[in-house]
VOLUMMAR-102862 format. One record per residue (C-alpha): residue in one letter; chain; x, y, z. Coordinates in Angstrom, 1 decimal, padded with zeros to 4 digits. Each point is the difference from the previous one (the first is absolute). Example, Ala and Ser with C-alpha at 12.3 -4.5 7.8 and 13.67 -1.06 7.14 Angstrom:
2
code	unit	xx	yy	zz
A	A	012.3	-004.5	007.8
S	A	001.4	003.4	-000.7
***
This chain:
79
code	unit	xx	yy	zz
M	A	-085.7	-082.2	021.5
I	A	-000.8	000.6	003.6
E	A	-002.7	-003.0	000.9
C	A	003.0	-002.2	-001.4
G	A	002.7	001.0	002.0
L	A	002.1	001.5	-002.8
N	A	000.0	003.7	001.0
H	A	003.2	-000.8	001.9
I	A	001.4	-000.1	-003.6
C	A	-001.3	003.6	-001.2
N	A	001.8	003.2	000.7
K	A	-003.3	001.6	-000.2
V	A	-003.4	-001.2	000.7
I	A	-003.4	002.1	-001.4
S	A	-003.5	-000.9	001.1
I	A	-003.0	001.8	-001.6
L	A	-002.6	-000.4	002.6
S	A	-003.6	001.6	000.1
D	A	-002.9	000.5	002.3
K	A	-002.0	-003.1	000.5
E	A	-003.5	001.7	-001.8
I	A	002.1	001.2	-002.4
R	A	001.3	-003.8	-000.8
L	A	-003.4	-001.2	000.6
S	A	-001.5	002.3	-002.9
R	A	002.6	-000.6	-002.6
I	A	000.2	-004.3	000.4
Q	A	-004.1	000.6	-000.1
K	A	000.7	002.1	-003.3
R	A	002.4	-001.9	-001.9
D	A	-000.8	-003.6	001.3
D	A	-003.5	000.4	000.3
L	A	-000.6	-001.7	003.2
S	A	-002.4	000.6	002.8
L	A	001.0	002.4	003.3
I	A	000.3	-003.5	001.9
M	A	001.9	-002.0	-002.3
C	A	002.6	003.0	-000.6
E	A	000.0	000.7	004.2
K	A	001.3	-004.1	000.0
R	A	002.5	001.2	-002.7
I	A	001.5	002.8	001.9
Y	A	-000.5	-002.2	003.2
S	A	002.2	-002.6	-001.3
Q	A	003.3	002.2	-000.8
K	A	002.1	001.5	002.9
D	A	-000.8	002.8	002.4
I	A	001.3	003.1	-002.0
N	A	001.9	000.7	003.3
F	A	002.4	-003.1	-001.4
Y	A	000.4	001.9	-003.0
I	A	001.3	003.1	002.0
K	A	002.3	-001.5	002.3
N	A	001.6	-001.9	-002.8
S	A	000.6	002.8	-002.6
T	A	002.1	002.6	-000.2
I	A	-002.2	002.1	-002.5
I	A	-003.9	000.2	000.1
I	A	-002.0	001.6	-002.3
Y	A	-003.5	000.4	000.6
N	A	-002.5	-000.1	-002.2
N	A	-003.1	001.9	000.5
S	A	-000.8	001.8	-002.7
D	A	-000.3	000.3	-003.7
L	A	002.4	-002.0	-002.6
K	A	001.3	003.6	-000.6
A	A	001.3	000.7	003.3
F	A	001.2	-003.4	000.1
Y	A	002.4	000.4	-003.2
K	A	001.2	003.8	001.8
K	A	001.0	-002.1	003.3
L	A	001.5	-002.9	-002.1
K	A	002.1	003.0	-002.3
K	A	001.2	001.7	003.7
L	A	001.2	-003.4	001.2
I	A	001.6	-001.2	-003.6
D	A	001.7	004.1	-000.2
I	A	001.9	-000.6	003.6
F	A	001.5	-003.9	-001.3
***
C-alpha cells in the first residue's frame, strides 16, 4: 500500500518490521539463499525509516512466532 501511494485511502497503515540481521537470517533460511543474495534483496527494499514515517502502527517482529502472535492479539483487541 505505501509503496503504491495508496496509504492515503486507509484509516490505519500497519507495518511489521524487524532488525536487519533477523531479516537476513529469515530470508536465508526460508529461501535457501547466500548471505550476499539476501543482502541484495534487503538493500533493494525501502529503508525501515520509510515504513516508520508512513505507518500509523508499527509492530516489531524481532522474536519468535509466539511473541509475534501475542502482539497481533493485543492489536486486534484494541480494534
